[in-house]
C-alpha positions as CSV (number, residue, x, y, z in Angstrom):
1,M,10.6,-20.3,37.0
2,P,13.3,-19.1,34.5
3,Q,15.6,-22.0,35.7
4,Q,12.8,-24.5,35.0
5,D,12.2,-23.0,31.5
6,N,15.9,-23.1,30.7
7,A,16.1,-26.7,31.9
8,G,13.1,-27.6,29.7
9,A,14.7,-26.0,26.7
10,T,17.8,-28.2,27.0
11,N,16.0,-31.4,27.9
12,P,16.4,-33.9,25.1
13,G,12.8,-35.2,25.6
14,V,11.4,-31.7,25.4
15,Q,13.5,-30.9,22.3
16,L,12.3,-34.1,20.6
17,Y,8.7,-33.3,21.5
18,N,9.0,-29.8,19.9
19,V,10.6,-31.3,16.8
20,L,7.7,-33.7,16.5
21,L,5.2,-30.9,16.9
22,I,6.9,-29.0,14.1
23,L,6.9,-32.0,11.8
24,V,3.2,-32.6,12.5
25,D,2.5,-28.9,11.7
26,L,4.5,-29.2,8.5
27,A,2.5,-32.3,7.4
28,V,-0.8,-30.6,8.2
29,F,0.4,-27.4,6.4
30,W,1.3,-29.3,3.2
31,I,-1.9,-31.3,3.1
32,K,-4.1,-28.2,3.7
33,A,-2.1,-26.2,1.2
34,A,-2.6,-28.9,-1.5
35,V,-6.3,-28.9,-0.8
36,N,-6.6,-25.1,-1.0
37,I,-4.7,-25.0,-4.3
38,V,-6.8,-27.7,-5.8
39,M,-10.0,-26.0,-4.6
40,S,-8.8,-22.7,-6.0
41,I,-8.3,-24.3,-9.4
42,V,-11.7,-25.9,-9.2
43,H,-13.3,-22.5,-8.3
44,L,-11.6,-20.9,-11.3
45,V,-13.5,-23.4,-13.5
46,V,-16.6,-23.7,-11.5
47,P,-17.1,-20.5,-9.4
48,P,-18.9,-20.8,-6.1
49,E,-22.6,-20.0,-6.1
50,P,-23.4,-16.4,-5.4
51,E,-25.0,-15.8,-2.0
52,D,-28.4,-14.3,-1.6
53,V,-28.3,-10.6,-0.6
54,S,-32.1,-10.0,-0.6
55,R,-32.1,-9.6,3.2
56,D,-29.0,-7.4,3.4
57,V,-28.8,-3.7,4.1
58,V,-26.2,-2.3,1.7
59,L,-24.6,1.1,2.3
60,I,-22.8,2.6,-0.7
61,T,-20.7,5.7,-0.5
62,G,-20.6,8.0,-3.6
63,A,-24.0,6.6,-4.7
64,G,-25.1,9.8,-6.5
65,H,-23.4,9.0,-9.8
66,G,-21.1,6.6,-11.7
67,M,-20.3,3.2,-10.2
68,G,-22.0,4.1,-7.0
69,K,-25.3,4.7,-8.7
70,C,-25.0,1.5,-10.7
71,L,-24.2,-0.5,-7.6
72,A,-27.3,0.9,-5.8
73,L,-29.6,0.0,-8.8
74,Q,-28.2,-3.5,-9.2
75,Y,-28.2,-4.3,-5.4
76,A,-31.8,-3.1,-5.3
77,A,-32.7,-5.3,-8.2
78,L,-31.4,-8.3,-6.2
79,G,-33.8,-7.4,-3.4
80,S,-31.3,-5.7,-1.1
81,T,-32.3,-2.6,1.0
82,V,-30.0,0.1,-0.4
83,V,-28.7,3.0,1.6
84,C,-27.3,5.7,-0.7
85,A,-24.8,8.1,0.8
86,D,-23.2,11.0,-1.0
87,I,-22.1,14.6,-0.3
88,N,-24.2,15.7,-3.3
89,E,-27.7,15.4,-1.9
90,K,-29.4,16.2,-5.2
91,S,-27.8,13.5,-7.2
92,N,-28.1,11.1,-4.2
93,A,-31.9,11.7,-4.1
94,E,-32.1,11.0,-7.9
95,T,-30.5,7.6,-7.3
96,V,-32.9,6.9,-4.5
97,A,-35.9,8.0,-6.6
98,E,-34.7,5.8,-9.5
99,V,-34.3,2.7,-7.3
100,K,-37.9,3.3,-6.0
101,R,-39.3,3.8,-9.5
102,L,-37.9,0.4,-10.4
103,G,-39.6,-1.2,-7.4
104,G,-36.6,-1.3,-5.1
105,T,-36.1,-0.2,-1.5
106,A,-33.8,2.7,-0.9
107,F,-32.9,5.4,1.6
108,G,-30.8,8.5,1.0
109,F,-28.5,10.3,3.5
110,G,-26.3,13.3,2.8
111,L,-22.7,12.4,3.9
112,D,-19.3,14.0,3.8
113,V,-17.1,10.9,4.2
114,T,-14.1,13.1,5.3
115,N,-16.1,14.2,8.4
116,R,-15.7,11.4,11.0
117,Q,-18.3,12.8,13.4
118,Q,-20.9,13.1,10.6
119,I,-20.2,9.5,9.7
120,I,-20.8,8.4,13.3
121,D,-24.1,10.4,13.4
122,V,-25.4,9.2,10.1
123,T,-24.6,5.5,10.7
124,K,-26.6,5.8,14.0
125,Q,-29.5,7.2,12.0
126,I,-29.3,4.4,9.5
127,K,-29.3,1.8,12.2
128,E,-32.4,3.4,13.8
129,K,-34.3,4.0,10.5
130,V,-33.2,1.1,8.3
131,G,-31.4,-1.5,10.3
132,V,-27.9,-2.9,10.7
133,V,-25.8,-2.4,7.6
134,T,-24.4,-5.9,6.6
135,I,-22.7,-4.9,3.3
136,L,-20.5,-1.8,3.2
137,V,-19.2,-0.6,-0.2
138,N,-16.5,2.0,0.2
139,N,-16.8,3.5,-3.3
140,A,-16.3,7.3,-2.9
141,G,-13.1,8.6,-4.4
142,I,-11.4,11.4,-6.3
143,M,-8.4,11.3,-8.7
144,P,-6.4,14.5,-9.4
145,T,-4.4,13.7,-12.5
146,H,-1.1,15.6,-12.9
147,P,2.6,15.4,-11.9
148,L,3.4,15.3,-8.2
149,L,5.4,18.5,-8.3
150,Q,2.2,20.3,-9.6
151,Q,-0.2,18.8,-7.0
152,T,-1.1,21.2,-4.2
153,E,-1.0,20.4,-0.5
154,A,-4.8,20.8,-0.5
155,E,-5.2,18.3,-3.4
156,I,-3.0,15.7,-1.8
157,R,-4.7,16.0,1.6
158,K,-8.2,15.8,0.1
159,T,-7.2,12.8,-1.9
160,F,-6.2,10.9,1.2
161,E,-9.1,12.2,3.3
162,I,-11.7,10.8,0.8
163,N,-9.8,7.8,-0.6
164,V,-8.2,6.4,2.6
165,M,-9.3,8.0,5.9
166,A,-13.0,7.7,5.1
167,H,-12.4,3.9,5.0
168,F,-11.2,3.9,8.6
169,W,-14.2,6.0,9.9
170,L,-16.8,3.9,8.1
171,I,-15.3,0.6,9.1
172,Q,-14.9,1.7,12.8
173,S,-18.6,2.8,12.8
174,L,-20.2,-0.2,11.0
175,L,-18.0,-3.2,11.6
176,P,-18.9,-3.7,15.4
177,D,-22.6,-4.3,14.5
178,M,-21.6,-6.7,11.7
179,I,-19.5,-8.7,14.2
180,A,-22.4,-8.6,16.7
181,K,-24.8,-9.8,14.0
182,N,-22.2,-12.3,12.8
183,R,-22.7,-11.2,9.2
184,G,-20.8,-8.6,7.3
185,R,-19.3,-7.9,3.9
186,I,-16.9,-5.1,3.3
187,V,-16.1,-4.1,-0.3
188,A,-13.4,-1.6,-0.9
189,L,-12.8,0.1,-4.3
190,S,-9.0,0.2,-4.9
191,S,-7.9,0.5,-8.5
192,I,-5.5,-0.9,-11.1
193,A,-3.4,2.0,-9.6
194,G,-3.4,0.0,-6.4
195,L,-1.5,-2.8,-8.3
196,V,1.0,-0.8,-10.4
197,G,2.3,2.7,-10.3
198,F,1.2,5.2,-12.9
199,K,2.6,8.6,-13.9
200,N,0.4,11.7,-13.1
201,L,-1.2,9.7,-10.3
202,V,1.4,9.6,-7.5
203,P,-0.9,10.6,-4.5
204,Y,-3.8,8.6,-6.0
205,C,-1.6,5.5,-6.4
206,G,-0.5,5.9,-2.8
207,T,-4.2,6.0,-1.6
208,K,-5.1,2.9,-3.6
209,Y,-2.2,0.9,-2.4
210,A,-3.2,2.0,1.1
211,V,-6.7,0.7,0.6
212,R,-5.2,-2.6,-0.4
213,G,-3.0,-2.7,2.8
214,I,-6.0,-1.8,5.0
215,M,-8.1,-4.5,3.6
216,E,-5.4,-7.2,3.8
217,S,-4.5,-6.3,7.4
218,L,-8.0,-6.0,8.6
219,A,-9.0,-9.3,7.1
220,E,-6.0,-10.9,8.9
221,E,-7.0,-9.1,12.2
222,L,-10.5,-10.6,12.1
223,R,-9.1,-14.0,11.0
224,A,-7.1,-14.0,14.2
225,D,-10.1,-12.9,16.3
226,P,-11.1,-15.8,18.6
227,R,-14.8,-15.0,17.9
228,K,-14.3,-16.0,14.2
229,P,-17.0,-13.5,13.0
230,D,-18.5,-14.2,9.6
231,V,-17.2,-11.0,8.1
232,R,-15.6,-11.1,4.6
233,F,-13.6,-8.6,2.6
234,T,-13.4,-8.0,-1.1
235,S,-10.8,-5.6,-2.6
236,I,-11.6,-4.4,-6.2
237,Y,-9.1,-3.2,-8.7
238,P,-10.9,-1.7,-11.7
239,Y,-9.2,-0.5,-14.8
240,M,-10.3,3.0,-16.0
241,V,-14.1,3.3,-15.7
242,D,-16.0,5.7,-17.8
243,T,-17.5,7.9,-15.0
244,G,-15.8,11.2,-15.8
245,L,-13.1,10.6,-13.2
246,C,-10.6,9.7,-15.9
247,K,-10.5,13.1,-17.7
248,R,-7.8,12.4,-20.4
249,P,-7.4,8.6,-20.8
250,H,-5.2,7.1,-23.4
251,T,-4.7,3.5,-24.5
252,R,-2.9,2.0,-27.5
253,F,-5.3,-1.0,-27.8
254,P,-8.8,0.3,-27.1
255,S,-10.4,-2.9,-28.2
256,M,-8.4,-4.9,-25.7
257,M,-8.1,-2.3,-22.9
258,K,-11.1,-0.1,-23.4
259,M,-12.7,1.9,-20.7
260,V,-15.1,-0.1,-18.5
261,K,-18.7,0.9,-18.4
262,P,-20.0,1.8,-14.9
263,E,-22.8,-0.8,-15.1
264,E,-20.3,-3.5,-16.1
265,A,-18.0,-2.6,-13.3
266,A,-20.9,-2.6,-10.8
267,A,-22.0,-6.1,-12.0
268,A,-18.4,-7.4,-11.6
269,I,-18.1,-5.9,-8.1
270,I,-21.4,-7.4,-6.9
271,D,-20.6,-10.8,-8.4
272,A,-17.2,-10.8,-6.6
273,Q,-18.7,-9.9,-3.3
274,R,-21.5,-12.4,-3.6
275,R,-19.1,-15.2,-4.5
276,G,-16.8,-14.3,-1.6
277,L,-13.7,-13.3,-3.6
278,V,-11.0,-11.7,-1.6
279,E,-9.7,-9.8,-4.6
280,A,-11.1,-9.1,-8.1
281,S,-9.9,-6.9,-10.9
282,I,-12.0,-5.5,-13.8
283,P,-11.3,-7.0,-16.3
284,K,-10.5,-10.2,-14.5
285,Y,-7.1,-11.0,-16.2
286,L,-5.4,-7.8,-14.8
287,L,-5.0,-9.3,-11.3
288,Y,-3.4,-12.5,-12.7
289,L,-1.2,-10.5,-15.1
290,N,0.0,-8.3,-12.3
291,T,0.8,-11.4,-10.1
292,F,2.7,-13.0,-13.0
293,M,4.7,-9.8,-13.8
294,R,5.8,-9.4,-10.2
295,N,7.9,-12.5,-10.6
296,F,10.0,-10.7,-13.3
297,P,12.5,-7.8,-13.0
298,L,10.9,-4.3,-12.8
299,K,12.3,-3.4,-16.2
300,N,10.2,-6.2,-17.8
301,G,7.1,-4.7,-16.3
302,Q,8.1,-1.3,-17.7
303,L,8.6,-2.8,-21.1
304,L,5.1,-4.2,-21.1
305,G,3.7,-0.9,-19.8
306,D,5.4,1.0,-22.6
307,F,4.2,-1.5,-25.2
308,L,0.5,-1.3,-24.0
309,D,0.9,2.5,-23.4
310,T,-2.3,2.9,-21.4
311,G,-2.9,5.4,-18.6
312,L,-3.9,9.0,-18.1
313,N,-2.5,12.2,-19.6
314,S,-2.2,15.1,-17.2
315,D,-5.4,17.1,-16.8
316,L,-3.3,20.2,-17.1
317,P,-2.6,21.7,-20.6
318,N,0.2,20.7,-23.0
319,A,0.2,16.9,-22.6
320,G,1.1,15.1,-25.8
321,I,-0.6,12.1,-27.3
322,K,1.2,9.3,-29.3
323,I,0.1,8.0,-32.7
324,Y,0.7,4.4,-33.8
325,N,0.5,2.4,-36.9
326,L,0.9,-1.3,-37.8
327,I,4.6,-1.1,-38.8
328,I,5.4,0.6,-35.5
329,L,3.4,-2.1,-33.6
330,L,5.3,-5.0,-35.2
331,V,8.7,-3.3,-34.6
332,D,7.6,-2.7,-31.0
333,I,6.7,-6.3,-30.4
334,V,10.1,-7.6,-31.7
335,V,12.0,-5.0,-29.7
336,M,10.0,-5.8,-26.5
337,L,10.6,-9.5,-26.8
338,V,14.4,-9.0,-27.4
339,R,14.7,-6.6,-24.5
340,W,12.5,-8.8,-22.3
341,I,14.9,-11.7,-22.7
342,Y,17.9,-9.4,-22.1
343,F,16.5,-7.9,-18.9
344,T,15.6,-11.3,-17.5
345,L,19.1,-12.6,-18.2
346,E,20.6,-9.4,-16.8
347,S,18.5,-9.8,-13.6
348,I,19.7,-13.4,-13.1
349,Y,23.3,-12.3,-13.7
350,L,23.0,-9.4,-11.2
351,L,21.7,-11.8,-8.6
352,V,25.0,-13.7,-8.8
353,V,27.2,-10.7,-9.5
354,P,25.7,-7.6,-7.9
355,P,26.4,-4.2,-9.5
356,K,29.2,-2.2,-7.9
357,P,28.1,0.3,-5.2
358,V,28.3,3.9,-6.2
359,D,30.6,6.3,-4.4
360,V,28.7,8.6,-2.0
361,S,31.6,10.5,-0.6
362,K,30.5,13.7,-2.5
363,D,26.8,13.3,-1.7
364,V,24.8,15.3,0.8
365,V,22.5,12.8,2.6
366,L,19.4,13.9,4.5
367,I,17.9,11.4,6.9
368,T,14.6,11.9,8.7
369,G,14.3,10.4,12.2
370,A,18.1,10.5,12.6
371,G,18.0,10.8,16.3
372,H,17.7,7.1,17.1
373,G,17.3,3.6,15.7
374,I,17.7,2.9,12.0
375,G,18.0,6.7,11.4
376,R,21.0,7.1,13.7
377,S,22.7,4.0,12.3
378,L,22.1,5.3,8.7
379,A,23.7,8.6,9.6
380,Q,26.8,7.1,11.1
381,Q,27.3,4.6,8.3
382,Y,26.8,7.2,5.5
383,A,29.3,9.5,7.4
384,A,31.8,6.6,7.6
385,L,31.6,6.4,3.8
386,G,32.6,10.0,3.5
387,A,29.1,11.5,2.8
388,T,28.0,14.8,4.3
389,V,25.1,13.9,6.5
390,V,22.1,16.1,7.4
391,C,20.4,14.7,10.5
392,V,16.7,15.7,10.8
393,D,14.5,14.9,13.8
394,I,11.8,16.4,15.9
395,N,13.8,15.5,19.0
396,D,16.7,18.0,19.1
397,K,18.6,16.4,22.0
398,M,18.8,13.0,20.4
399,N,19.5,14.5,17.0
400,Q,22.4,16.4,18.3
401,E,23.7,13.2,20.0
402,T,23.8,11.6,16.5
403,V,25.6,14.6,15.0
404,A,28.1,14.6,17.9
405,A,28.8,10.9,17.5
406,I,29.5,11.4,13.8
407,K,31.9,14.3,14.5
408,Q,33.7,12.3,17.1
409,Q,34.5,9.8,14.4
410,K,35.8,12.6,12.2
411,G,32.7,12.6,10.0
412,N,30.8,15.6,8.6
413,A,27.3,16.1,10.0
414,F,24.7,18.8,10.5
415,G,21.6,18.7,12.7
416,Y,18.3,20.4,12.1
417,V,15.1,20.2,14.1
418,C,12.1,19.5,11.9
419,D,8.5,18.2,12.4
420,V,8.0,16.2,9.2
421,T,4.2,16.7,9.5
422,N,4.7,20.4,9.1
423,R,5.0,21.2,5.4
424,E,6.0,24.9,5.9
425,Q,8.7,23.8,8.4
426,I,10.1,21.3,5.9
427,I,10.3,24.1,3.3
428,E,12.1,26.4,5.7
429,V,14.6,23.7,6.8
430,Q,15.3,22.9,3.1
431,K,16.3,26.5,2.4
432,T,18.6,26.5,5.4
433,V,20.2,23.2,4.5
434,K,20.7,24.3,0.9
435,Q,22.4,27.5,2.0
436,Q,24.5,26.1,4.8
437,V,25.4,22.6,3.4
438,G,24.4,22.3,-0.2
439,V,22.0,20.5,-2.4
440,V,20.7,17.2,-0.9
441,T,21.4,14.4,-3.4
442,I,20.3,11.4,-1.2
443,L,17.0,11.7,0.7
444,V,16.2,8.9,3.1
445,N,12.5,9.1,4.3
446,N,13.0,7.1,7.5
447,A,10.8,8.7,10.2
448,G,7.8,6.7,11.2
449,I,5.5,5.5,14.0
450,M,3.7,2.2,14.6
451,P,0.7,2.1,17.0
452,T,0.2,-1.6,17.6
453,H,-3.4,-2.6,18.6
454,P,-6.7,-3.6,17.0
455,L,-8.3,-1.1,14.6
456,F,-11.3,-0.6,17.0
457,Q,-8.9,0.5,19.7
458,Q,-7.0,3.0,17.5
459,T,-8.2,6.6,18.1
460,E,-8.8,9.1,15.3
461,N,-5.6,11.0,16.5
462,E,-3.5,7.9,16.3
463,I,-4.7,7.1,12.8
464,R,-4.2,10.6,11.5
465,K,-0.8,10.9,13.1
466,T,0.3,7.6,11.6
467,Y,-0.6,8.9,8.1
468,E,0.9,12.4,8.7
469,I,4.3,11.0,9.7
470,N,4.4,7.8,7.6
471,V,2.9,9.0,4.4
472,M,2.2,12.8,4.1
473,A,5.7,13.6,5.1
474,H,7.0,11.7,2.1
475,F,5.0,14.1,-0.2
476,W,6.3,17.2,1.5
477,M,9.9,16.0,1.5
478,L,9.7,14.9,-2.1
479,Q,8.1,18.1,-3.4
480,T,10.7,20.1,-1.5
481,Y,13.9,18.3,-2.3
482,L,13.2,16.6,-5.7
483,P,13.3,19.8,-7.9
484,D,17.0,20.5,-6.9
485,M,17.9,16.9,-7.6
486,I,16.3,17.1,-11.1
487,Q,18.2,20.3,-11.8
488,K,21.5,18.8,-10.6
489,N,20.7,15.6,-12.5
490,R,21.6,13.5,-9.6
491,G,19.4,12.1,-6.9
492,F,18.6,9.1,-4.8
493,I,15.3,8.7,-2.9
494,V,15.2,6.0,-0.3
495,A,11.8,5.2,1.4
496,L,11.3,3.0,4.4
497,S,8.3,0.9,3.9
498,S,8.0,-2.3,5.9
499,I,7.3,-6.0,5.7
500,A,3.8,-4.6,6.5
501,G,3.9,-2.9,3.1
502,L,4.1,-6.4,1.5
503,I,1.5,-8.3,3.6
504,G,-1.3,-7.4,6.0
505,L,-0.6,-8.0,9.6
506,N,-2.8,-8.3,12.7
507,N,-2.8,-5.2,15.1
508,L,-1.3,-3.0,12.4
509,V,-4.2,-2.0,10.1
510,P,-3.5,1.8,9.8
511,Y,0.3,1.1,9.8
512,C,0.0,-1.5,7.0
513,G,-2.1,1.0,5.0
514,S,0.5,3.6,5.4
515,K,3.4,1.3,4.4
516,Y,1.5,0.1,1.4
517,A,0.9,3.8,0.5
518,V,4.7,4.4,0.6
519,R,5.1,1.5,-1.8
520,G,2.5,3.0,-4.2
521,I,4.0,6.5,-4.0
522,M,7.5,5.2,-4.8
523,E,6.4,3.0,-7.7
524,S,4.3,5.7,-9.3
525,L,6.9,8.5,-8.8
526,A,9.6,6.3,-10.3
527,E,7.3,5.7,-13.3
528,E,6.5,9.4,-13.6
529,L,10.2,10.4,-13.8
530,R,11.0,7.5,-16.1
531,Q,8.6,9.0,-18.6
532,D,9.8,12.6,-18.0
533,P,11.4,13.8,-21.3
534,R,14.3,15.3,-19.3
535,K,15.3,11.8,-18.2
536,P,16.7,13.0,-14.9
537,A,19.2,10.6,-13.2
538,I,17.0,10.0,-10.1
539,R,17.0,6.5,-8.6
540,F,14.4,5.1,-6.2
541,T,14.8,2.4,-3.5
542,S,11.9,1.1,-1.5
543,V,12.9,-0.8,1.7
544,Y,10.8,-3.5,3.4
545,P,12.4,-4.4,6.7
546,Y,11.2,-7.2,8.9
547,M,10.8,-6.2,12.6
548,V,13.8,-4.1,13.7
549,D,15.0,-3.9,17.3
550,T,14.5,-0.2,17.7
551,G,11.8,-0.2,20.4
552,L,9.1,0.4,17.7
553,C,8.0,-3.3,18.0
554,K,7.0,-3.3,21.6
555,K,5.7,-6.8,21.9
556,P,7.0,-8.9,19.0
557,K,6.2,-12.6,18.7
558,M,8.1,-15.2,16.6
559,R,7.9,-19.0,16.5
560,F,11.4,-19.4,14.9
561,P,13.6,-16.6,16.3
562,S,16.7,-18.1,14.8
563,L,15.1,-18.0,11.3
564,M,13.0,-14.8,11.8
565,G,14.6,-12.9,14.7
566,L,14.5,-9.2,15.3
567,V,16.9,-7.3,12.9
568,K,19.6,-5.1,14.5
569,P,19.4,-1.4,13.5
570,D,23.1,-1.5,12.3
571,E,22.4,-4.5,10.1
572,A,19.2,-2.9,8.7
573,A,21.1,0.4,7.9
574,A,23.9,-1.5,6.2
575,A,21.4,-3.3,4.0
576,I,19.6,-0.1,3.1
577,I,22.8,1.8,2.2
578,D,24.0,-1.2,0.1
579,G,20.7,-1.3,-1.7
580,Q,20.8,2.4,-2.5
581,R,24.4,2.4,-3.6
582,R,23.8,-0.6,-5.9
583,G,20.7,1.0,-7.5
584,L,18.2,-1.6,-6.3
585,E,14.5,-0.6,-6.7
586,E,13.4,-2.8,-3.8
587,V,15.2,-4.2,-0.8
588,S,13.8,-6.5,1.9
589,I,15.5,-7.2,5.1
590,P,16.3,-10.1,5.2
591,K,16.7,-10.4,1.4
592,Y,14.6,-13.5,0.9
593,L,11.3,-11.9,2.1
594,I,10.6,-10.0,-1.1
595,Y,11.1,-13.1,-3.2
596,L,9.0,-15.2,-0.8
597,N,6.2,-12.7,-1.0
598,A,6.2,-12.7,-4.8
599,F,6.2,-16.5,-4.8
600,V,3.4,-16.9,-2.2
601,R,1.2,-14.3,-4.1
602,C,1.0,-16.9,-6.9
603,F,-1.0,-19.2,-4.6
604,P,-4.5,-18.9,-3.1
605,G,-4.9,-16.6,-0.1
606,K,-5.8,-19.5,2.1
607,A,-2.5,-21.2,1.3
608,A,-0.7,-18.0,2.2
609,N,-2.6,-17.9,5.5
610,L,-1.4,-21.4,6.3
611,L,2.2,-20.2,5.9
612,R,1.5,-17.3,8.2
613,D,0.0,-19.6,10.8
614,F,2.9,-22.0,10.6
615,L,5.6,-19.2,11.0
616,D,3.4,-17.4,13.6
617,S,5.4,-14.1,13.5
618,G,4.1,-10.6,14.1
619,V,3.3,-8.2,16.9
620,E,1.0,-8.4,19.9
621,S,-1.2,-5.5,20.9
622,D,0.7,-3.0,23.0
623,L,-2.4,-2.3,25.1
């Protein structure tokens, strides 16, 4: 068989046939893309008719107050049967009573969304007593609002349990019946903090980016499902909503960027769901503004952010508030425009003439997951540049092999065993490293895992472990090593996200969510330190590699291996180090992927799906 395959591959007739197939695919791609773009423009002017929801059973989490309560009342007014779920049974019962008083149909269930078994039990009761849930609104959320270094482990864990993990447990419990019924609508409340990073909201931003990644990848997973179930997904990015969650909001232009009323937010959410929108921001223009800004240098976005000056002050004491007047406003507009032009021109120049790489020979570089793959290659290449390398891995044998290989090449390396999911162990290792080696000035959060199969086949343990290693470890490492960097006034944080942190991929729903989370953490932490009055010299680099040949991608697939083949670990490590040394905020491997993603995001989702289908690249299930 292999001989026949090789012969076919070199046969001129077979090659011509394959070329013709690609040309036909390209022609179909461009025709469909043009149709989708035109239809998208038409729908902007003439939105699609909202669907009838009077026969739907709508489950809303966090229905006892705020947006959840408004959603329940408004869905009921449209004739839906509303299922209100909240941990606060008293306020939940009040919502149910109000729906009934207004002539609607509602049922109430006490539910702690962080308790997976309780979710399974309650959803069974709902099915027996009410019927199959056809619209799920994942609304419940919390928002601790203070700097990362002041957020406790309990706060961070609780934020992820409610804002992210609950989405997995509810989707796994309710989606199978939606597929069986061939009708389902899943609405997820992300946030404006799922589009851009904000200071005082690092864990929260991470969770809301994660929600975005979960929804994108799950939509892609079901789009690739041969059953083609009629299940649609809507991600919502609200600006600050006046529910009490935003304790100390501030905005420079309250008439233009005022807090959204809960009933207005609920109306916009329901309208987006009924019209089949994949994404919607509240107000509408924020999503378009974000897409537009992503095509400019990061500094331009920061300029606009500083000019608008909107966000949240810390909910801890001693946070200052700025005062503006008309003269300051006019000066700021002029300064912003001048700097905007300068930064845009500077960015173009740096694309042609990259900045010189910084010397790292006096740095102490700590790399997690240094025992193999990209981590080992990073350790060896940093050592070759004269850096002192601290290798950290849970596998002592492999980690020591990396250390030995470095020392054999006359490099300077130290090895430490550390389980990055264990916060206390991270703290103890840091104390030892500081005492024996010195202050870490370059931290590379590289450790990660990638279970590769459909969401329904991912176990609770797999999902939790993915987030413990791929996300929570970043918090513990940052909280442990960042204070010394700030004190030393020198530090570089490198975080390994993934191409799956830029786009949703089939068979990788929890992984995509985790890598989107890393992106949100890095963006918001960079913004938090940028606004720190101490102005510490800390640089951040987020890395988005395509599939790397480390064994993590067990069953990769690619239509054009010469164009999008597996990246070698040594090549990935070299690109990561180069990006860190040149001070790049974002690096994709290969380089063009990040630009391609920003460009494609300017087009309708269906047009992006056409490109996905044409390239046909990703990972098959490892089951």
